[in-house]
N, C-alpha and C positions, 0 to 999 in steps of 0.2 A: 942447899945449893940454890943460887938465884935463878929465877925463871923469867923468860921474856913475856911481858904483858902488853900485847898489841892493843888492848882496849884503851890504853892511855895515850895512844898516838892520835894525831889529828891530820891524817892524810886527806887531801882535798879531792876525794873521789868524784863528787858531783861537779867539780869544776870542769872535768873532762867528759861529762856525760854525753854531750851532743856529738863530740868526736867519736866516742865509743858507739853510740847509736848509729852514726853514719857508717862506721867500719862494719858493724854487724849487719846493717842493711846491705852493704856491698857484698859481704860474704854469703848472705842468704840469696841474693840475686845470682851470684856466680854459681852457687850450689844448684839453684833451680835451672840455670842454663845448662850446667853439666848433666843434670838428670834428664832434661828434655832433649839434649843432643846426643851425648855419649851414652846415657842410660846407666844401668847398674848391671853387674855381673851376677845373675841369679844362679844359685847352686841347683843341683839336680832336684832338690826338694821343691823348688819353684818352677824351674824351666823344663823339667823332664830330662830323661836320659836313659841310661841302661842300668839294670841290676843283674850282676853276674855272680853265680854261685860256683865256687871253685873247691875242688878236693885235692889236697896235697898228699904226696906219698909219705911224708914224715910230719910229725907235729911241728907247728909253726907258732910264732909269737906275733900278736897283732901289732905291737909296737915296731917290730922289725919289718913287718909287711908295710906299714905306713912309711917307714924310712925309704924302703925300696920304691914305693909309688911316688914319693917326693922326688927322688932322683929321676923318675920317668916322666915328671911333669904333671902328676896327678895327686899332689899332696893334699888337695881338698876333698878327695874321695871319702865317702862314708864307708867305714869297715865294720862289719858285724861278725862276731865269731859264734858258730854253732857248737863246735867242739874244738879239740886241739888240731884237727886236720881239715875242717870245713869252715869256710868263711864266705860272707856275702859282701861284695863290693858294689857300691852305687856311685856312679860318676856321670858327668855330662858326656853325651855321645859326640866325641870329637873326630869320629871317623874310624875306619878299619885299621889304618896305620897305627893310631894311638893304641888301639886295643891289642894289636899284635906286639907292639913294643912293650906294653905292660906285661903280657903273657911271657914274652921272651925274657924280660928282666926278672920276673918271678921264677921262671923255670931255670934260669942260669944260676940263681942263688939257692933254690929249694928243691931242684930236681923235677921229677915228673909231676905234671899238673893235669887234672881232668876237669873240663868245663862241664858241670852238671846241667846248667841251664842259663839262658840269657833272656831276661824279660825287659820289655820297654816300659818305662814309667812315663805315661803320656802327659801332655800339657794340660789336660783337664784337671789333673791332680794339682799341678802348679797353680792354676788359676784359683782353685778352691782354697789352697793354702794362703795365697795372697789376699783373697777376700777375707778370710778369717783373721789374718794378721792386721789388716786395716781396721776391721771391726774391733779387735782387741785394743788397739791403740786409741781408736776413737772413743770407746767407752771409758778407757782409763782417763783420758783428758777431760771428758765430760764429768766424771766423778770428781776429779781434782777441782774443776771449776766450782762445782756445787759445794764441796767441802770448804774451799777457800772463801766463797761468798758467805757461807754460814759462819765460819770461824772468825773471819775478819770483816771484810766488806766486799761489795761487788768489784770495786776498782782494784783491790788487792788481788782478787781472783783472776781478773782479766790480765793484769800485769804478770802474774805467775804463769798463766797458761800461754801467753805470748812468749815468755821466756822458754818454756818447754818446747813449743813449736820451733822456736829459733834453734834450740839445741839439736832437735831431731833432724831438721833440714840440713844443718851443717854436718852432722854425722853422716847422713846419706850422701852429701856432696863429697865428703872425704873418701867414702867408699867408691863413689863413681870416679873420682880423680885418680885413685890408686889402682882401680880395677880389682879390688878384693871381692871375694865371693860373699854374697848375702844368702845366708842359710837360715833355718829356723832358729838356730842358736843366736843369730843376730837380733831376732825379734825379742828374745828373752833379754839380750844385752841392752837393747834400746829401752825396754820397759824398766829395767834396773836403773839405767842412767836417768830416766825420767823421775823415778823415785828419789834418786840421789840428788838431782838438781832441785827437785821440789823441796826436799828436806833442807837444803841450803837456803833456798829462798824463804821458807817459812821461818827459819831462825832469824834472818834479817828483818823480815816483815813483822814478826812478832815483837822484836825490839822497837821497831817503828811505832807499833800500836801502843806499847808500854810508854813511850815517850810522847805520845800524841798530845798530852795536856800542855806540852811546851810549844805547840805549833804557833800560837799567836806571838809569843815573846821571841822565838828563835827563827821562825820562818821554815818553810818546807825543806829548802835545800840544806840548811844547817842541821835540821832535825834528822833528815835521812843520812846525811854525812856522818853525824855523830853516832847514829845507830849502826851504820856499817862498821865504823871503827871499833865500837864496843863489842861487836861479834867477830872481829877480825881474827883474834887468837883461835877461836873455835874453828873458823873456816880454814885457817892455815893448818892447824893440827889435823883436822879431818881429811883435808885434801892430801897432805903429805903421807899420812899413814895409809891411805887408800892407794895412793899412787905408787908407793914402793913395791908392794906385791904385784901390782899390775905390770910394772916395768919388768919384774922378774919373769912373769908369765910371757910377756911380749918377746923378750930376748932369749929366753931359755925353754919355752914351753912347746916348741915344735910348731909346724905350720898351722895345724888346726887350732891349737890353743892360742897361737900368736894372732890369728885372724880374729878370734873372739876378744883377746886382750886389746887389740887395736881399737875396737868399739869402746871399751871401757876407758882407754887412754884418752881418746878424743872427747868422750863424754865427761870425764872428770875435769879436764882443762876448760872445756866450753861451759860446763855446768857451773863451775866455780865462778868463772867470769860473768856469766849471765845473771847470777843471783845479785850481783852488784850493779852491773852496767846495762842490764835489760829490765829486770823486774823493778829494781829500785829507781833507776833512771826514768823509766816509763811512768812510774807512779809520781815522781817529782814533776815531770813535764805536764802530766795530766792536771795535777793540782795547781800548777802555775797558770795554766790556761783557763781552767774552770774551777776555781777554789770554792765556789758557793755550793757545788753539788758533790755528792758522794759520801 
């Protein structure tokens, strides 16, 4: 059976590099403005809230509890089961009315409910978690820069790190725009996306390095453009095979899984784009302006 070989194509990616860089700069600025004005919707893990332990009269299923809470407007609540009749629900403190509506909705479906205890999850915990999250992301980016500088060159490392920062800011901007909750699982998602985007960038930059001997004869733009086309089949196959299960999670996985899948969905699209039009385009512009160094 014949297969499509995108490596033989000669798409003029670098021809539109400045337009793409301008578009990315605009998206980053918009994302920063959203983050500074609208902010993000932190979950109970970060913003604090209430932890309520409930005992049910009859055995209950956590999945059904989650569905009931979604109907009551608390689909992002964290649910932990102790046994078949005792669960712990952590959610943002949205007032007594929300709590009463939640208890009424659960009681209507499951019968008698006993509130064992209600604890406040203070903002100190949230600030500590945010601090640890930023430290984790910062160390990961620093490690990436060191690896890229060692494996390739300093310029390659800077281009890759700027690409990752670009992806992260746009992901945060998308969450700010849509009002989706940012929980600890989002930190895991954004680190996963950073790894995914980095892998994509390394594949392209590694091909650029392999073709580097042709720099004088072909020029930096033709060399990078050819390298991107040579790795295009791999990029398309990887992106599509990753995107399909993420789409299934997004549309069929329920509110909590959908919120996590949204991060992967934005990350895959933006990460694939940035490996070509951020990392590669920045490298091309840098060498055009200062070809004697690096």
